[in-house]
C-alpha positions as CSV (number, residue, x, y, z in Angstrom):
1,M,-42.5,64.1,19.4
2,K,-43.7,63.8,23.0
3,G,-44.4,60.7,22.9
4,R,-40.8,59.5,21.4
5,L,-38.8,61.9,23.9
6,A,-41.1,59.6,25.9
7,V,-40.2,56.2,25.0
8,V,-36.1,57.6,24.5
9,L,-36.9,58.6,28.3
10,L,-38.0,54.8,29.3
11,A,-35.8,53.1,27.4
12,V,-32.8,55.7,29.0
13,L,-34.1,54.8,32.7
14,C,-34.1,50.7,32.0
15,A,-30.7,50.7,30.6
16,G,-29.2,52.7,33.9
17,I,-31.4,50.3,36.0
18,A,-29.8,47.3,34.5
19,L,-27.1,48.7,34.8
20,A,-27.3,48.8,38.6
21,A,-28.6,46.3,39.1
22,P,-26.0,43.3,40.6
23,A,-24.3,41.2,38.3
24,S,-25.9,37.6,39.9
25,A,-23.7,34.8,40.9
26,D,-23.9,32.3,37.5
27,V,-22.0,29.4,37.7
28,T,-20.6,27.7,34.7
29,D,-18.4,25.4,36.1
30,V,-19.0,22.3,39.0
31,G,-15.6,20.4,37.0
32,G,-13.5,18.8,39.3
33,S,-16.3,18.0,42.1
34,G,-16.6,14.6,43.6
35,A,-16.2,11.8,46.2
36,F,-14.4,9.0,47.6
37,G,-14.4,6.5,50.3
38,E,-11.5,5.3,51.2
39,S,-7.7,6.5,50.2
40,V,-4.5,4.0,52.1
41,D,-1.0,4.8,51.1
42,V,1.2,3.5,54.4
43,S,3.7,1.8,55.5
44,V,3.7,-0.8,58.5
45,L,6.2,-3.0,59.8
46,G,6.1,-6.4,58.6
47,A,3.7,-5.9,56.1
48,G,5.4,-3.3,54.0
49,S,4.4,-1.1,51.6
50,V,0.0,-0.9,51.7
51,T,-2.0,1.3,48.9
52,S,-5.8,1.4,47.9
53,G,-7.6,3.6,46.1
54,P,-9.4,6.3,46.3
55,M,-12.3,3.9,46.1
56,P,-14.6,3.8,45.7
57,S,-14.6,6.9,43.6
58,V,-16.9,9.7,41.6
59,T,-16.0,12.7,39.4
60,L,-18.9,15.5,38.0
61,P,-17.8,16.8,34.7
62,S,-17.2,20.7,33.8
63,G,-21.1,20.5,32.7
64,G,-22.5,19.2,36.1
65,G,-25.1,15.9,35.7
66,G,-25.8,13.3,37.8
67,P,-25.9,12.4,40.7
68,V,-23.0,10.4,39.5
69,T,-23.3,7.8,42.4
70,D,-20.5,4.3,43.2
71,S,-20.3,2.3,45.8
72,L,-17.7,-1.1,46.8
73,A,-18.9,-3.9,48.9
74,N,-16.3,-3.8,51.9
75,V,-12.2,-3.2,52.0
76,N,-9.9,-5.3,53.3
77,L,-6.4,-4.6,54.1
78,P,-5.9,-6.9,56.8
79,G,-4.2,-5.5,60.0
80,V,-4.4,-1.8,58.2
81,L,-8.5,-1.3,57.4
82,T,-11.7,-3.2,57.1
83,T,-15.0,-1.3,56.1
84,G,-18.5,-2.0,55.1
85,L,-20.3,-0.5,52.4
86,L,-18.9,2.3,51.1
87,N,-21.3,4.9,49.0
88,V,-20.1,8.4,46.8
89,S,-22.4,11.0,44.8
90,T,-21.8,14.3,43.5
91,A,-24.1,15.8,41.0
92,G,-24.2,19.2,39.4
93,T,-27.4,21.0,39.4
94,N,-28.6,24.3,37.7
95,V,-25.4,24.8,35.7
96,G,-25.3,28.6,33.9
97,S,-27.4,30.0,36.5
98,H,-27.2,32.2,39.6
99,V,-28.1,28.9,41.2
100,G,-26.2,26.6,40.3
101,T,-25.0,24.0,42.4
102,A,-22.5,21.5,43.6
103,T,-23.1,18.8,45.9
104,S,-21.5,15.9,46.7
105,S,-21.4,13.5,49.5
106,A,-19.4,10.1,50.1
107,Q,-19.9,7.3,53.6
108,V,-18.5,4.2,54.9
109,A,-20.0,1.5,57.5
110,G,-18.1,-0.2,59.7
111,A,-15.0,1.1,59.4
112,T,-11.3,-0.3,61.8
113,L,-8.3,0.5,61.2
114,H,-6.1,-1.7,63.0
115,E,-4.1,-2.1,65.4
116,A,-0.6,-2.7,63.2
117,L,-0.5,1.0,62.4
118,A,-0.4,1.3,66.9
119,P,1.4,-1.8,68.4
120,S,1.8,0.5,71.5
121,L,-2.1,0.0,72.0
122,G,-1.7,-3.0,73.7
123,G,-3.7,-4.5,71.2
124,N,-6.6,-2.5,70.7
125,P,-8.1,-1.0,67.5
126,L,-6.5,2.5,66.3
127,L,-9.7,3.5,65.5
128,T,-14.0,2.1,64.9
129,A,-17.2,3.8,63.6
130,D,-20.1,3.0,62.6
131,V,-21.1,5.3,60.0
132,I,-18.5,7.3,58.4
133,S,-19.4,10.6,56.2
134,S,-18.8,13.5,54.8
135,Q,-21.3,15.7,52.8
136,C,-20.1,19.4,51.2
137,T,-21.8,22.6,48.7
138,S,-20.6,24.7,46.8
139,N,-22.4,28.2,44.9
140,G,-21.9,31.3,43.6
141,D,-21.8,32.5,47.2
142,G,-19.7,30.3,48.8
143,S,-18.7,26.7,50.8
144,S,-19.6,25.2,53.2
145,G,-19.0,21.5,54.4
146,S,-19.5,19.3,57.8
147,S,-18.8,15.5,58.6
148,N,-20.6,13.0,60.7
149,L,-18.7,9.8,62.6
150,V,-21.4,8.0,63.9
151,A,-19.7,5.3,66.9
152,L,-16.8,6.8,67.0
153,E,-13.8,6.0,69.4
154,I,-9.8,6.6,68.5
155,A,-7.8,4.4,71.1
156,G,-10.7,3.1,72.3
157,S,-11.9,6.9,74.0
158,P,-15.5,7.4,72.3
159,V,-15.2,10.9,70.4
160,A,-18.5,13.6,69.3
161,V,-20.8,12.8,66.1
162,S,-20.3,16.4,64.5
163,P,-16.8,17.5,65.5
164,P,-15.8,21.0,64.7
165,P,-14.1,20.9,61.3
166,N,-10.1,20.4,61.0
167,T,-10.6,18.9,65.2
168,T,-6.8,17.0,65.8
169,I,-6.2,14.6,68.1
170,D,-3.5,13.7,69.4
171,V,-2.3,9.7,70.0
172,L,0.7,8.4,71.1
173,G,2.7,11.6,70.1
174,A,3.1,9.8,66.4
175,I,-0.3,9.2,65.1
176,T,-2.3,12.8,64.5
177,V,-5.9,12.1,64.0
178,T,-8.1,15.1,61.6
179,L,-11.6,14.6,62.2
180,N,-13.9,17.0,60.1
181,E,-10.7,18.2,57.8
182,Q,-12.2,21.7,56.0
183,I,-9.8,22.8,53.2
184,V,-11.8,25.6,51.5
185,S,-10.5,27.6,48.5
186,D,-12.7,30.7,48.0
187,S,-10.9,33.2,45.8
188,P,-13.4,35.5,42.8
189,G,-14.5,33.3,40.4
190,E,-14.1,30.4,42.2
191,A,-15.7,28.5,45.4
192,S,-14.4,25.4,46.6
193,I,-13.9,22.6,49.5
194,T,-13.3,19.2,50.5
195,V,-14.1,17.8,53.0
196,N,-11.8,14.6,55.0
197,A,-14.4,12.8,57.6
198,V,-11.2,11.4,59.1
199,H,-7.7,12.0,58.1
200,V,-5.2,9.9,59.7
201,R,-1.4,10.8,59.2
202,L,1.2,8.5,60.6
203,N,4.9,9.1,61.4
204,L,6.1,5.7,63.8
205,D,9.6,5.1,63.3
206,G,10.2,1.8,62.1
207,I,6.5,0.8,62.7
208,A,3.6,3.0,60.4
209,S,3.7,5.8,58.8
210,G,1.9,7.7,55.5
211,D,-1.8,8.7,55.1
212,V,-5.6,7.3,55.1
213,I,-7.7,9.4,54.6
214,I,-11.8,8.1,54.9
215,S,-15.2,9.5,53.4
216,Q,-13.6,12.5,51.3
217,S,-16.1,15.2,49.8
218,R,-15.2,17.7,47.1
219,C,-17.0,20.7,45.8
220,R,-16.1,23.3,43.0
221,A,-18.4,26.3,41.6
222,A,-16.7,29.2,39.2
223,G,-18.2,30.8,37.0
224,P,-17.9,35.0,36.2
225,D,-19.8,36.6,39.4
226,V,-19.0,33.2,41.2
227,L,-18.4,35.4,44.9
228,G,-19.0,38.9,43.5
229,G,-17.0,38.4,40.6
230,P,-12.9,40.0,40.5
231,S,-11.5,41.5,43.0
232,S,-11.4,45.4,42.6
233,A,-7.8,46.7,43.8
234,G,-7.9,47.6,47.2
235,G,-10.6,45.0,48.1
236,P,-11.1,42.0,50.1
237,E,-9.0,39.1,49.5
238,G,-9.6,36.4,52.4
239,A,-6.8,35.1,54.5
240,G,-4.8,33.3,52.4
241,G,-4.9,35.8,48.5
242,P,-6.6,35.1,45.9
243,G,-6.6,31.6,44.7
244,E,-4.8,30.0,47.9
245,A,-6.9,28.0,49.9
246,S,-7.9,29.9,53.6
247,P,-6.0,28.6,56.6
248,A,-7.7,26.0,58.9
249,T,-7.7,26.7,62.5
250,P,-6.7,23.3,63.5
251,V,-8.8,22.8,67.5
252,T,-7.6,19.7,69.7
253,A,-10.4,17.3,71.3
254,T,-10.7,17.1,75.4
255,P,-9.1,14.9,76.4
256,N,-6.1,14.5,74.1
257,L,-4.8,10.7,74.3
258,T,-1.1,10.0,74.3
259,G,-1.7,6.8,75.1
């Protein structure tokens, strides 16, 4: 009788420990993670509408795998954008476990945004760089990202290799260049991030308008216990509320370029 009682007590104790243990942040879905090298959608005086990309581009299936990779020898959009080699990659590992992770990266070599986008710069290109790259990671604990900008110059002025997230530079009062742009959307059940190494917004009336993105990486990890699972009533929801991107805090680079 005592033996049976001991077995019952042990079983109850083990069950109690199992119930008390925190749930691991199992990642069951990494779909939507991916990357691309360049995307151009602009209107330019004398050239009309110019569109390209997103290319090269890769997207990760929900079950993970990879790495999924693609490359392109160069991009040549006369007067707008020229590049050297473009490489992109994405991968999902250990999906179905608490160490499930999505990673993505994009790298563009020898990028130049030409003077047609900003003719007031006196013939100088709007932007040049030896390498423009971004990378990101998402897992059960959240998302992170970064960008690397080697020998980057904007309107002839050098820029730091690793700028803080969402660094903005104003050119001529009508062009906004965002460096290391990070759009984070971490909420109960899902962690995701988009990193644009360079995002140029053009608003020169009658001369150039539209958007150019160079080196985008996207990462996403979802599951019932990601970031602790569903929040309880009254619990913290994050700056943007459940399922909404946390607002970015722009950092204006110094010196500010105004032409």
